[in-house]
C-alpha positions in Angstrom: -21.7 -23.5 19.1 -24.0 -25.7 17.0 -23.3 -29.4 16.8 -25.1 -29.9 13.4 -26.3 -28.1 10.3 -29.2 -28.4 7.9 -28.7 -29.0 4.2 -31.0 -29.3 1.3 -30.1 -31.9 -1.3 -30.9 -32.4 -5.0 -32.9 -35.6 -4.3 -34.2 -37.0 -7.6 -33.9 -36.2 -11.3 -36.2 -33.8 -13.0 -38.8 -35.1 -15.5 -38.7 -33.1 -18.8 -36.5 -30.5 -17.1 -39.4 -29.5 -14.9 -38.2 -28.4 -11.4 -40.6 -29.1 -8.5 -40.5 -29.5 -4.7 -39.9 -33.3 -5.2 -36.3 -32.5 -6.3 -35.4 -31.4 -2.8 -34.7 -33.3 0.4 -33.6 -32.0 3.8 -31.0 -33.7 5.9 -29.1 -32.8 9.1 -25.4 -33.5 9.5 -22.9 -33.1 12.3 -20.5 -30.2 12.0 -16.9 -31.5 11.7 -14.2 -30.3 14.0 -12.2 -27.3 12.5 -8.8 -28.0 11.2 -6.0 -25.4 11.0 -6.7 -23.1 8.0 -10.5 -23.5 8.3 -13.3 -21.3 9.6 -16.9 -22.1 10.4 -19.5 -19.6 9.1 -23.2 -19.2 9.6 -25.0 -18.5 6.3 -27.1 -15.3 6.6 -28.4 -15.1 3.0 -27.8 -16.7 -0.4 -28.3 -15.5 -4.0 -30.1 -18.0 -6.2 -28.4 -18.4 -9.6 -30.6 -18.4 -12.7 -28.5 -21.3 -13.9 -29.4 -23.5 -10.9 -31.9 -25.7 -12.9 -29.4 -26.0 -15.7 -26.7 -27.2 -13.3 -29.1 -29.8 -11.9 -30.3 -31.0 -15.3 -26.8 -31.4 -16.7 -25.4 -33.2 -13.7 -23.1 -30.4 -12.5 -25.1 -30.6 -9.3 -25.3 -34.4 -8.7 -28.2 -36.4 -7.2 -27.7 -36.7 -3.5 -25.6 -33.6 -3.2 -26.2 -29.9 -2.6 -25.6 -27.1 -5.0 -22.3 -25.6 -3.8 -21.8 -22.6 -6.1 -24.3 -20.2 -4.5 -23.0 -16.8 -3.6 -23.6 -16.2 0.1 -23.3 -13.6 2.9 -22.1 -15.3 6.0 -20.8 -14.5 9.5 -17.6 -16.1 10.8 -18.5 -18.1 14.0 -15.2 -19.8 14.7 -11.9 -19.5 12.9 -8.6 -21.3 12.7 -7.8 -19.4 9.4 -5.7 -16.2 9.7 -7.7 -14.6 6.9 -10.9 -14.6 9.0 -11.8 -13.3 12.5 -14.8 -14.3 14.5 -17.6 -11.8 13.8 -16.4 -11.0 10.2 -19.2 -10.7 7.7 -18.0 -12.3 4.4 -18.9 -13.2 0.9 -18.3 -16.8 -0.1 -19.7 -19.7 -2.1 -22.0 -22.0 -0.1 -24.2 -24.9 -0.4 -27.9 -25.0 0.4 -27.1 -25.2 4.1 -27.2 -23.0 7.2 -23.6 -23.6 8.3 -20.4 -24.3 6.3 -16.7 -24.8 6.8 -14.6 -22.6 4.5 -10.9 -22.0 3.9 -9.0 -19.1 2.4 -6.9 -21.7 0.6 -9.9 -23.0 -1.4 -10.3 -22.0 -5.0 -13.6 -21.0 -6.5 -16.0 -23.8 -7.4 -16.9 -23.9 -11.1 -14.8 -20.9 -12.2 -11.3 -20.3 -13.4 -8.6 -19.5 -10.8 -8.6 -16.0 -9.3 -5.9 -13.6 -10.7 -2.9 -12.7 -8.5 -4.3 -9.2 -8.0 -7.6 -10.5 -6.8 -5.9 -13.0 -4.5 -3.9 -10.1 -3.0 -7.0 -8.0 -2.5 -9.2 -10.8 -1.0 -6.4 -12.5 1.0 -8.0 -15.8 -0.3 -7.6 -18.0 -3.3 -11.1 -17.4 -4.5 -12.5 -14.4 -6.2 -15.8 -15.0 -4.5 -14.5 -15.3 -0.9 -13.6 -12.1 1.0 -14.3 -10.1 4.1 -16.7 -7.1 3.7 -15.3 -3.9 5.0 -16.9 -3.1 8.4 -18.2 0.2 7.1 -20.1 -1.6 4.3 -21.6 -4.0 6.8 -22.8 -1.1 9.0 -24.3 0.8 6.0 -26.0 -2.0 4.1 -28.0 -5.2 4.9 -27.0 -8.6 3.6 -29.4 -8.4 0.6 -27.7 -5.2 -0.6 -24.2 -6.5 0.1 -24.9 -9.6 -2.1 -26.9 -7.9 -4.8 -25.5 -4.4 -5.4 -22.0 -5.3 -4.3 -22.2 -8.9 -5.4 -22.0 -10.2 -9.0 -25.2 -8.4 -10.2 -24.1 -4.9 -9.3 -20.5 -5.6 -10.3 -21.5 -7.0 -13.7 -23.7 -4.0 -14.4 -21.1 -1.5 -13.2 -18.1 -2.9 -15.0 -20.2 -3.8 -18.1 -21.6 -0.3 -18.6 -18.1 1.1 -17.9 -16.4 -1.1 -20.5 -18.9 -0.2 -23.2 -18.8 3.4 -22.2 -18.5 6.1 -21.5 -22.3 6.3 -21.6 -23.4 9.8 -22.6 -26.6 11.8 -23.0 -26.2 11.3 -26.7 -26.5 7.5 -26.4 -29.6 5.4 -27.0 -29.4 2.4 -24.7 -31.4 -0.8 -24.8 -31.4 -3.1 -21.8 -32.6 -6.7 -22.1 -33.9 -8.4 -19.0 -34.6 -5.0 -17.5 -36.4 -6.5 -14.5 -33.6 -8.9 -13.8 -30.8 -8.6 -11.3 -28.2 -7.2 -13.6 -30.5 -5.5 -16.1 -32.3 -3.5 -13.5 -29.0 -2.0 -12.3 -27.6 -1.5 -15.8 -30.7 0.4 -16.9 -30.4 2.7 -13.9 -26.7 3.3 -14.5 -27.5 4.3 -18.1 -30.3 6.6 -17.0 -28.0 8.2 -14.4 -25.5 8.9 -17.2 -28.3 10.8 -19.0 -28.8 8.3 -21.9 -32.2 7.5 -23.4 -33.0 4.1 -22.0 -35.4 1.5 -23.4 -35.9 -1.7 -21.4 -37.0 -5.1 -22.6 -39.1 -7.3 -20.3 -41.3 -10.4 -20.6 -44.8 -8.9 -20.1 -46.7 -5.7 -20.1 -46.9 -5.7 -16.3 -43.2 -6.2 -16.0 -42.6 -3.3 -18.4 -44.9 -1.0 -16.4 -42.9 -1.9 -13.3 -39.6 -1.3 -15.0 -40.6 2.1 -16.4 -41.9 3.3 -13.0 -39.4 1.6 -10.6 -36.2 2.3 -12.7 -37.3 5.7 -14.1 -36.4 4.7 -17.6 -37.9 6.2 -20.7 -39.9 3.2 -21.8 -40.0 -0.6 -21.7 -41.1 -3.0 -24.4 -42.5 -6.5 -24.1 -40.0 -8.7 -26.0 -42.7 -11.3 -26.7 -44.5 -8.8 -29.0 -44.7 -10.0 -32.6 -43.9 -6.5 -33.9 -41.0 -6.0 -31.4 -38.6 -4.7 -34.1 -41.1 -2.1 -35.2 -41.7 -1.0 -31.6 -37.9 -0.7 -31.1 -37.6 1.4 -34.3 -40.5 3.6 -33.2 -39.0 4.1 -29.7 -35.5 4.8 -31.0 -35.8 6.3 -34.5 -32.1 7.2 -34.6 -30.9 3.7 -33.8 -29.3 1.9 -30.8 -25.9 2.9 -29.6 -25.5 0.5 -26.7 -27.1 -2.9 -26.0 -26.9 -4.5 -22.6 -27.8 -8.2 -23.2 -28.4 -10.7 -20.5 -30.9 -12.7 -22.5 -29.2 -14.0 -25.6 -31.1 -16.2 -28.1 -33.2 -14.8 -31.0 -33.7 -11.5 -29.1 -30.1 -10.6 -29.7 -30.4 -10.8 -33.4 -33.7 -8.8 -33.4 -32.1 -5.9 -31.4 -28.9 -5.9 -33.5 -30.9 -5.3 -36.6 -31.5 -1.7 -35.4 -28.1 -1.1 -33.9 -26.0 1.8 -35.3 -22.6 1.3 -36.9 -19.8 1.5 -34.3 -22.3 0.6 -31.5 -21.4 -1.3 -28.4 -22.7 -4.6 -27.2 -22.3 -5.9 -23.6 -23.2 -9.6 -23.3 -23.2 -11.1 -19.8 -25.7 -13.9 -19.7 -28.1 -16.3 -21.4 -31.5 -16.0 -19.6 -33.3 -17.2 -22.7 -31.6 -20.6 -22.3 -31.8 -20.7 -18.5 -35.6 -20.1 -18.5 -36.5 -22.2 -21.6 -38.9 -25.1 -21.2 -36.2 -27.6 -22.1 -32.5 -27.4 -21.4 -30.2 -27.8 -24.3 -27.0 -29.9 -23.9 -24.3 -29.9 -26.5 -21.5 -32.5 -26.7 -19.1 -29.7 -27.7 -18.0 -27.3 -25.0 -19.3 -23.9 -26.2 -17.2 -20.8 -26.0 -18.2 -18.0 -23.6 -19.5 -16.0 -26.6 -21.6 -18.9 -27.7 -22.9 -19.5 -24.1 -24.0 -15.8 -24.0 -26.0 -16.1 -27.2 -23.6 -14.7 -29.8 -24.3 -17.0 -32.7 -22.6 -17.1 -36.1 -25.3 -14.8 -37.4 -24.7 -12.3 -34.6 -21.0 -12.5 -35.2 -21.6 -11.6 -38.8 -23.8 -8.7 -37.9 -21.3 -7.4 -35.4 -18.5 -7.5 -38.0 -20.7 -5.9 -40.7 -21.7 -3.0 -38.5 -18.4 -2.6 -36.8 -20.0 -3.1 -33.4 -17.7 -3.6 -30.5 -18.7 -6.5 -28.2 -17.7 -7.1 -24.6 -18.1 -10.7 -23.3 -16.6 -11.7 -20.0 -17.2 -13.1 -16.5 -17.2 -10.2 -14.0 -14.4 -11.6 -11.9 -12.0 -10.4 -14.6 -12.5 -6.9 -12.9 -12.6 -8.0 -9.3 -9.2 -6.4 -8.5 -11.2 -3.1 -8.8 -14.0 -4.3 -6.6 -13.5 -1.7 -3.8 -13.7 1.2 -6.3 -17.0 -0.2 -7.7 -18.4 -0.6 -4.1 -17.5 3.0 -3.3 -19.1 4.4 -6.5 -22.3 2.3 -6.2 -22.6 3.3 -2.5 -22.3 6.9 -3.4 -25.1 6.6 -6.0 -27.4 4.8 -3.6 -26.7 7.3 -0.8 -27.5 10.1 -3.2 -30.9 8.4 -3.9 -30.4 8.0 -7.7 -29.7 4.2 -7.7 -31.8 1.7 -5.8 -31.2 -2.0 -5.2 -33.9 -4.4 -6.6 -34.3 -7.7 -4.9 -36.9 -10.3 -4.1 -36.1 -11.7 -0.7 -37.7 -15.0 0.5 -37.5 -15.4 4.3 -36.5 -18.7 5.9 -34.2 -21.6 5.3 -37.1 -24.0 5.1 -38.5 -22.1 2.1 -35.4 -22.7 -0.1 -37.1 -25.3 -2.4 -40.2 -23.1 -2.8 -38.0 -20.1 -3.7 -35.9 -22.0 -6.3 -38.9 -23.6 -7.9 -40.6 -20.2 -8.0 -37.7 -18.6 -9.8 -38.7 -20.5 -13.0 -42.4 -19.6 -12.7 -41.9 -15.9 -12.9 -43.1 -13.0 -10.8 -39.9 -11.9 -9.1 -37.9 -8.8 -9.9 -34.2 -8.2 -9.4 -32.0 -10.8 -7.6 -33.8 -13.7 -5.9 -32.4 -14.2 -2.5 -33.2 -16.4 0.5 -32.5 -15.0 3.9 -31.8 -17.8 6.4 -31.9 -15.5 9.4 -35.0 -13.5 10.2 -34.4 -9.7 10.3 -37.3 -7.4 11.2 -35.3 -4.4 10.1 -34.9 -5.8 6.6 -38.4 -6.5 5.3 -39.1 -8.6 2.2 -38.5 -6.7 -1.0 -40.3 -7.0 -4.3 
C-alpha cells in the first residue's frame, strides 16, 4: 500500500488566458487513513475536459488546488465502502493525482444531483461513479472504457438517437468532426446510412476525418465561403446538425437547414478554444452556453427545427444499453474509438497545455500507468 500520492496543482494565474507549464506545480501528500464508507483507488487514466482552461480562468479551479472534475478510470486498491470491492475497475471523478479516496455517498462535483434511477443503477450518489462490468474491462482497455463508454460515446449515442431516427434519406452535418463526440457522432450517422459532411478546423484535419471516419466529405469551417461549400456539398439542404462548436458557426449552418430539421447541441468548443475567455455576470442557460443565441432561436422557430440541448447524464439510466450497442458496433468493425493518449503522470501539464494548441484528434487522455499492450493512439 502506498503511503503518499502525487498531485498536480493550479499554481498561478494565467496571463491573458494563456495556459502554460508555469500554471502547474507538483506536490506529494500523505494518503489519509480510510474511514468507513470510503475506498482508495489508483487512477489508471483520466480524460482531459475541453473546459479545463475555462474552469481555471474563471476561478472554478482555484489557485493552490487541483482540478477535481476530471473523468477517470481507476482501480480499487482498498475498500471500506460496500459499493466497491478491491480489484474493481471503476469510473469516477478525480483530481490531477495518482491516488484518490472516494465514497459511494459523494455526489457529483460541478453537476446536478443524479436521478433516482441512475443512483439505483450505479449504487452510488454520483452519475459519474460506478463499477464497470467485468466483461467490459476484459474486452476494452481504459482509454476505450473512458471514451467510447464515457461521456463522449454516450453523448454521441444518445444525441443521435434523440434527433433520430437517422435514415439513409438524411443529410447530416457534424461540427467538430475530429473531436471526441463529433468523431463518434459522424460514424454513427454514417453507419445509419446517412450522407455525412464533417466540419473541422483545417484542411489536414478534414482529410483525416474523411479517411478515418469514412464520411462523405469534410469542410474547413474557417473557409470564407463556407456556406457556399455547404450548399454545394448538400444541395438538398441539411436534415440533422450535430453541433459541439456553437458560436457563429451555428448560425452559418442553420441558414442551409431544411424545415423540420433536427439540431443536437452538446457543447461550446468555439468558446473553450477562443483566445480569450468570456465571463458574464449573468448565469447563462444551458442553451446559451451551447451557443444557441437569440438569432439561432429565431431561426429554429422560423424553420420549425427541433432542437435537443442537454447534459448526457439525463440518459445515464440507460447507460448499459448504450454500452452494449456501442460494443456490438466496434466488434463488428464499423465503429472505431478515436483517442489521443499521452503516457505518464509527469506529462499531465504538457498534455493539458497542448490541448489548446491543436493537433490531437478524438478525446485527449492521460494514462498514468504504462501499458505496452495499449500503445499511444492518434
